C-alpha positions as CSV (number, residue, x, y, z in Angstrom):
1,X,-15.3,-20.6,-14.2
2,X,-14.0,-18.0,-11.9
3,X,-10.5,-16.7,-12.7
4,X,-8.0,-15.7,-10.0
5,X,-4.5,-14.2,-9.9
6,X,-2.5,-15.6,-7.0
7,X,0.3,-14.3,-4.8
8,X,2.4,-16.9,-2.9
9,X,2.5,-17.2,0.9
10,X,5.6,-18.8,2.3
11,X,4.6,-21.8,4.3
12,X,7.5,-21.2,6.7
13,X,7.3,-17.5,7.6
14,X,4.1,-16.3,6.0
15,X,5.8,-13.7,3.6
16,X,3.6,-12.8,0.6
17,X,5.2,-12.4,-2.8
18,X,3.9,-11.5,-6.2
19,X,4.9,-12.6,-8.7
20,X,5.9,-16.0,-7.2
21,X,9.6,-16.6,-6.6
22,X,11.4,-19.9,-6.2
23,X,12.9,-18.8,-2.8
24,X,11.2,-16.7,-0.1
25,X,12.9,-13.3,0.1
26,X,12.6,-13.3,3.9
27,X,13.6,-16.8,5.0
28,X,14.8,-18.6,1.8
29,X,12.2,-21.4,2.1
30,X,10.9,-23.0,-1.1
31,X,7.3,-24.1,-0.2
32,X,4.4,-21.7,-0.9
33,X,0.7,-21.7,-0.9
34,X,-1.4,-19.8,-3.5
35,X,-3.3,-16.8,-2.1
36,X,-5.8,-15.0,-4.4
37,X,-5.0,-11.3,-4.8
38,X,-8.2,-9.6,-3.8
39,X,-9.7,-6.6,-2.0
40,X,-8.6,-3.0,-1.9
41,X,-5.3,-1.2,-2.1
42,X,-3.6,2.2,-2.8
43,X,-2.4,3.2,-6.3
44,X,1.3,3.9,-6.0
45,X,2.2,4.7,-9.6
46,X,0.8,4.3,-13.1
47,X,1.8,4.6,-16.7
48,X,0.1,4.5,-20.1
49,X,1.5,2.3,-22.9
50,X,0.8,3.7,-26.3
51,X,3.1,1.4,-28.3
52,X,0.7,-1.5,-28.6
53,X,0.7,-4.2,-31.2
54,X,-1.7,-3.8,-34.1
55,X,-4.3,-6.3,-32.7
56,X,-5.2,-3.9,-29.9
57,X,-8.4,-2.0,-30.5
58,X,-7.7,0.8,-28.0
59,X,-5.2,3.7,-28.4
60,X,-3.4,2.9,-25.1
61,X,-3.5,0.7,-22.0
62,X,-3.0,2.1,-18.5
63,X,-1.1,0.0,-16.0
64,X,-0.7,0.6,-12.3
65,X,1.2,-0.7,-9.3
66,X,-1.0,-1.1,-6.2
67,X,0.0,-1.7,-2.6
68,X,-2.8,-4.1,-1.6
69,X,-4.2,-4.0,1.9
70,X,-3.4,-7.8,2.1
71,X,0.3,-6.9,2.1
72,X,1.5,-7.5,-1.5
73,X,2.3,-5.1,-4.4
74,X,0.6,-6.0,-7.6
75,X,0.6,-4.7,-11.2
76,X,-2.4,-4.7,-13.4
77,X,-4.5,-2.7,-15.9
78,X,-6.3,0.3,-14.5
79,X,-10.0,0.7,-15.5
80,X,-9.9,4.3,-14.4
81,X,-10.1,7.2,-16.9
82,X,-8.1,9.7,-14.8
83,X,-5.9,7.9,-12.2
84,X,-4.7,9.8,-9.2
85,X,-1.7,8.7,-7.1
86,X,-2.8,7.6,-3.7
87,X,-6.4,6.8,-4.7
88,X,-8.1,3.7,-3.4
89,X,-8.7,0.9,-5.9
90,X,-10.2,-2.6,-5.8
91,X,-8.7,-5.6,-7.5
92,X,-10.8,-7.5,-10.0
93,X,-9.8,-10.3,-12.5
94,X,-10.9,-9.9,-16.1
95,X,-9.8,-10.2,-19.7
96,X,-6.7,-8.1,-20.3
97,X,-6.0,-9.3,-23.9
98,X,-7.6,-11.3,-26.7
99,X,-5.1,-13.6,-28.5
100,X,-6.5,-15.6,-31.4
101,X,-10.1,-15.2,-30.2
102,X,-9.3,-16.4,-26.6
103,X,-9.4,-14.1,-23.6
104,X,-6.3,-13.8,-21.4
105,X,-7.2,-13.0,-17.8
106,X,-5.3,-10.8,-15.4
107,X,-5.6,-8.2,-12.7
108,X,-7.7,-5.1,-13.4
109,X,-8.1,-2.3,-10.9
110,X,-11.2,-0.1,-10.5
111,X,-11.7,2.9,-8.3
112,X,-13.3,2.3,-4.9
113,X,-15.0,5.7,-5.2
114,X,-15.6,6.1,-9.0
115,X,-17.3,9.5,-8.6
116,X,-14.8,10.9,-6.1
117,X,-11.5,9.9,-7.7
118,X,-10.1,13.4,-7.7
119,X,-10.7,13.9,-4.0
120,X,-8.6,10.8,-3.0
121,X,-5.3,12.6,-3.1
122,X,-3.6,15.9,-3.3
123,X,-1.8,14.8,-6.5
124,X,-3.2,16.2,-9.7
125,X,-4.9,13.8,-12.2
126,X,-2.9,12.9,-15.3
127,X,-3.5,15.3,-18.1
128,X,-4.3,13.7,-21.5
129,X,-2.0,16.1,-23.3
130,X,1.5,17.1,-22.4
131,X,1.9,20.5,-20.9
132,X,4.6,23.0,-21.9
133,X,7.2,23.5,-19.3
């Protein structure tokens, strides 16, 4: 079974929203069609969450906000060791959590150019350790 994460397209004006809202932010209509979030986008910002519940096996989870080429901003996990602001990423859907032995699926982003991530932007990569200022 293929999993998807959907944005909502307003049936009246075509505005995309994610997450789905009850009213369209552009025209206030209330009827929407699901549109799978897919394709590529640009990483706008990211953060690492270290305060995870005890059932997580990893030390941290990296989350990013991505401006998708399809016109919607989406949040998801980054499967990128050293994210760089402005880098190109591709949306995938995969397990983001295991709860009681069952996978929970959500957005995961991977680098479009995995071997050239540092060339994607003039921004420096995130350092794993804090620097003294």
